[in-house]
C-alpha positions as CSV (number, residue, x, y, z in Angstrom):
1,M,0.2,0.1,-0.1
2,T,1.7,3.1,-1.2
3,D,1.2,6.5,0.6
4,I,-2.3,5.5,2.2
5,T,-2.9,6.4,5.7
6,I,-6.1,5.4,7.9
7,Q,-6.8,7.8,10.6
8,E,-10.0,8.5,12.8
9,Y,-12.2,11.3,11.1
10,A,-11.4,14.9,11.7
11,S,-13.8,17.6,10.8
12,N,-11.4,18.9,8.0
13,N,-12.2,15.5,6.2
14,M,-16.2,16.1,6.1
15,D,-16.6,17.8,2.6
16,D,-14.4,15.3,0.7
17,L,-15.7,12.3,2.4
18,I,-19.3,13.3,1.7
19,Q,-18.2,14.0,-2.0
20,M,-16.6,11.0,-2.5
21,I,-19.7,8.9,-0.8
22,L,-22.3,10.8,-2.6
23,A,-20.5,9.9,-6.1
24,I,-20.3,6.3,-5.6
25,Q,-24.0,5.9,-4.4
26,Q,-25.6,8.4,-7.0
27,Q,-23.3,8.3,-9.9
28,E,-21.4,4.9,-9.8
29,F,-24.2,3.0,-8.4
30,K,-27.1,5.1,-9.5
31,I,-28.9,4.9,-6.1
32,P,-31.3,7.9,-5.5
33,I,-30.1,8.8,-2.4
34,T,-29.5,12.5,-1.2
35,R,-27.1,14.1,1.5
36,E,-30.0,15.0,3.2
37,A,-31.1,11.6,3.6
38,Q,-28.0,10.9,5.5
39,P,-27.7,13.0,8.4
40,D,-24.9,11.0,9.7
41,L,-22.6,12.5,7.3
42,A,-23.4,16.1,8.7
43,N,-22.5,15.1,12.1
44,I,-20.0,12.1,12.2
45,P,-18.7,12.7,15.9
46,T,-22.5,12.4,17.1
47,F,-23.5,9.4,15.0
48,Y,-20.2,7.5,15.1
49,Q,-17.6,8.5,17.6
50,Q,-19.8,7.4,20.7
51,G,-19.4,4.4,23.1
52,N,-18.0,1.6,21.1
53,G,-18.2,3.5,17.8
54,N,-15.9,5.4,15.7
55,F,-15.3,6.4,12.1
56,W,-12.1,6.2,10.0
57,V,-11.1,7.6,6.5
58,A,-8.5,6.5,4.2
59,L,-6.2,9.3,2.8
60,H,-3.8,9.2,-0.3
61,A,-1.7,12.1,0.3
62,A,-4.8,14.7,1.4
63,E,-7.4,12.9,-0.8
64,V,-10.2,11.0,1.1
65,V,-10.2,7.6,-0.7
66,G,-12.2,5.4,1.6
67,T,-14.3,5.5,4.6
68,I,-15.6,3.1,7.4
69,G,-17.8,3.7,10.3
70,L,-19.2,2.0,13.4
71,I,-22.3,2.8,15.1
72,D,-22.8,1.8,19.1
73,I,-26.2,0.0,18.8
74,G,-26.1,-1.1,22.7
75,N,-25.5,-4.7,23.9
76,Q,-21.8,-5.0,22.7
77,Q,-23.2,-4.7,19.3
78,V,-22.0,-2.1,16.5
79,A,-23.5,-1.5,12.9
80,L,-20.8,-1.2,10.4
81,R,-21.9,1.8,7.9
82,K,-20.5,3.9,5.1
83,M,-17.7,1.4,4.0
84,F,-16.8,2.9,0.7
85,V,-13.6,2.9,-1.4
86,N,-13.2,5.3,-4.2
87,A,-13.1,3.1,-7.5
88,A,-9.7,4.2,-8.6
89,Y,-8.4,2.8,-5.1
90,R,-10.2,-0.4,-5.2
91,G,-8.5,-4.0,-5.3
92,S,-5.5,-5.7,-3.8
93,E,-3.1,-3.1,-5.1
94,Y,-4.0,-0.8,-2.4
95,G,-5.9,-3.2,0.1
96,I,-7.9,0.0,1.3
97,A,-11.0,-2.1,2.1
98,R,-9.0,-4.6,3.9
99,S,-7.2,-2.3,5.9
100,L,-10.2,-0.1,6.9
101,L,-12.1,-3.4,8.0
102,E,-8.9,-4.4,9.9
103,K,-9.0,-0.8,11.5
104,A,-12.4,-1.5,12.8
105,L,-12.1,-5.2,13.8
106,D,-9.0,-4.0,15.9
107,W,-11.3,-1.3,17.4
108,V,-14.3,-3.8,18.2
109,A,-11.7,-6.3,19.7
110,K,-10.4,-3.5,22.4
111,K,-14.1,-2.6,23.1
112,D,-15.0,-6.2,23.9
113,V,-17.9,-5.8,21.1
114,K,-19.6,-9.2,20.2
115,S,-21.1,-8.7,16.8
116,I,-21.0,-6.5,13.7
117,Y,-23.8,-6.1,11.8
118,L,-24.3,-4.6,8.6
119,G,-27.0,-3.5,5.7
120,T,-26.3,-3.0,2.2
121,T,-28.0,-2.8,-1.2
122,E,-28.3,-5.6,-3.4
123,K,-26.2,-3.4,-6.2
124,F,-23.1,-3.8,-4.2
125,L,-22.3,-7.3,-5.3
126,A,-18.5,-6.8,-4.9
127,A,-19.1,-5.8,-1.5
128,H,-21.2,-8.9,-0.8
129,R,-18.1,-11.1,-1.8
130,F,-15.8,-8.9,0.3
131,Y,-18.0,-9.3,3.6
132,E,-18.4,-13.0,3.0
133,K,-14.7,-13.6,2.3
134,N,-14.1,-11.8,5.7
135,G,-16.1,-13.6,8.0
136,F,-19.4,-12.1,7.6
137,E,-22.9,-14.4,7.3
138,K,-25.6,-13.3,5.4
139,I,-28.7,-13.0,7.6
140,T,-32.5,-11.9,7.1
141,K,-34.0,-8.5,8.0
142,N,-35.6,-10.3,11.0
143,E,-32.2,-11.6,12.5
144,L,-31.2,-8.0,13.4
145,P,-31.1,-6.6,16.7
146,P,-34.1,-4.2,17.1
147,A,-31.4,-1.1,17.8
148,F,-30.1,-1.7,14.3
149,P,-30.5,1.7,12.1
150,I,-31.8,0.3,8.7
151,M,-31.3,2.8,5.8
152,Q,-34.0,2.8,3.0
153,V,-31.7,1.3,0.5
154,D,-30.6,-1.5,2.8
155,T,-31.8,-4.8,1.4
156,V,-29.1,-7.5,2.1
157,F,-27.7,-7.8,5.8
158,Y,-24.7,-9.4,7.4
159,R,-23.4,-10.4,11.0
160,R,-20.0,-11.0,12.0
161,G,-19.6,-12.3,15.4
162,I,-16.2,-11.4,17.1
163,D,-13.9,-14.2,18.8
164,H,-11.7,-12.3,20.9
165,T,-9.3,-15.2,21.6
166,A,-8.3,-15.2,17.9
167,L,-9.1,-12.1,15.9
168,D,-8.0,-12.6,12.3
169,F,-8.9,-12.6,9.1
170,P,-9.9,-16.0,7.2
171,K,-7.3,-17.1,4.8
172,N,-8.1,-15.5,1.2
173,T,-8.9,-18.4,-1.1
174,L,-9.2,-18.0,-4.8
175,G,-12.3,-18.7,-6.6
176,K,-14.4,-18.8,-3.7
């Protein structure tokens, strides 16, 4: 990974990360969601950086190229949200998605979180494969905890339990 750093969200990153997320949602994947429909983007410290939650950005020089957030939903559970990587920085060359997820998993291990839940859209097929390769299991909407914040565009849901005795990534196997 060349010249990529991952750091906790700081307010000076806000405009750039909003632009990146909206471009991916609206232009790349044609999801009709607005900035106003995502109030969490306007106040990341209040939505994410509370309790067992946090928010990180991946930077290439000063450019925001990736994000990941965790929302504390109680009962030692978190919701993974806003995991996005700029298309030009996806894949194993940079390893940004994996590094962002590792950062989040390291965080939850220190916080004694038991489970991570996430919702995504059916359009993010590469994301589905990524989550499944990294220990997430597909679940039904009915299996989500009551406090899980479902977004209107969420149609596919995942859960990963956290084993604090051996927190690591599954082996990457080609063709699976």
